[in-house]
C-alpha positions in Angstrom: 122.0 98.6 91.4 122.5 102.0 93.6 122.3 101.9 97.4 119.6 104.4 97.6 116.1 105.1 96.3 114.7 108.3 95.5 111.0 108.1 96.6 108.0 110.7 96.7 105.4 109.9 99.6 102.7 112.0 99.0 99.9 112.5 101.5 96.2 113.3 99.7 94.0 115.2 102.7 90.4 114.8 103.0 90.0 118.6 101.7 92.0 118.4 98.8 95.2 119.4 100.2 97.9 117.7 99.6 101.5 116.9 101.1 104.4 115.7 98.5 107.9 115.1 100.1 111.2 113.3 97.7 113.2 111.8 100.1 116.0 109.3 99.7 116.0 106.0 101.2 118.9 102.8 101.1 118.4 99.6 100.5 118.0 97.7 104.0 115.7 100.7 105.4 112.5 98.8 107.0 108.9 100.4 105.6 108.6 101.5 109.5 111.3 103.8 109.5 109.8 106.1 106.6 106.6 105.9 108.5 108.7 107.2 111.9 110.4 109.8 110.1 107.4 110.7 107.8 104.9 110.9 111.2 108.0 113.2 112.5 107.7 115.3 109.7 103.9 115.8 109.7 103.4 115.3 113.6 101.4 112.8 113.4 99.3 111.9 116.8 100.8 108.4 118.2 96.5 107.3 117.8 96.8 108.2 114.3 97.4 104.7 112.2 99.7 105.6 109.7 100.1 103.0 106.5 102.3 102.9 103.0 100.6 101.6 100.1 102.6 101.7 96.1 100.3 100.6 93.1 97.4 99.7 95.5 99.3 97.5 98.0 99.7 98.0 101.1 103.5 98.1 102.1 104.2 95.9 104.8 106.4 97.5 108.0 108.8 95.2 108.6 109.7 95.1 104.5 112.8 97.0 103.1 113.0 99.4 100.5 114.9 96.9 98.8 112.2 94.3 98.9 109.9 95.8 96.9 109.5 96.9 93.2 110.3 100.8 94.0 111.8 102.3 91.8 113.7 105.6 91.8 111.2 108.5 92.1 108.1 106.0 92.2 105.6 107.3 94.6 104.2 105.7 97.6 100.8 106.5 99.4 100.3 107.5 103.0 97.3 106.8 104.4 96.5 108.7 107.5 93.4 107.4 109.4 
């Protein structure tokens, strides 16, 4: 197993627009850190909630990339509300 995984993040907007980013994260990277990176990249307002979903299930922010079943280049959906 490698020390990192390439993950594709995708956010779909209400008007059909899509934001897509490929990133590499270490196995011990918590999902809350990935959310923080996404917030900075997209300039998401602090009052909005951001969550990550993989295969239809919400990823717990305290879990890490290594805790999940995410493989290299899997798509993780970003939900902004």
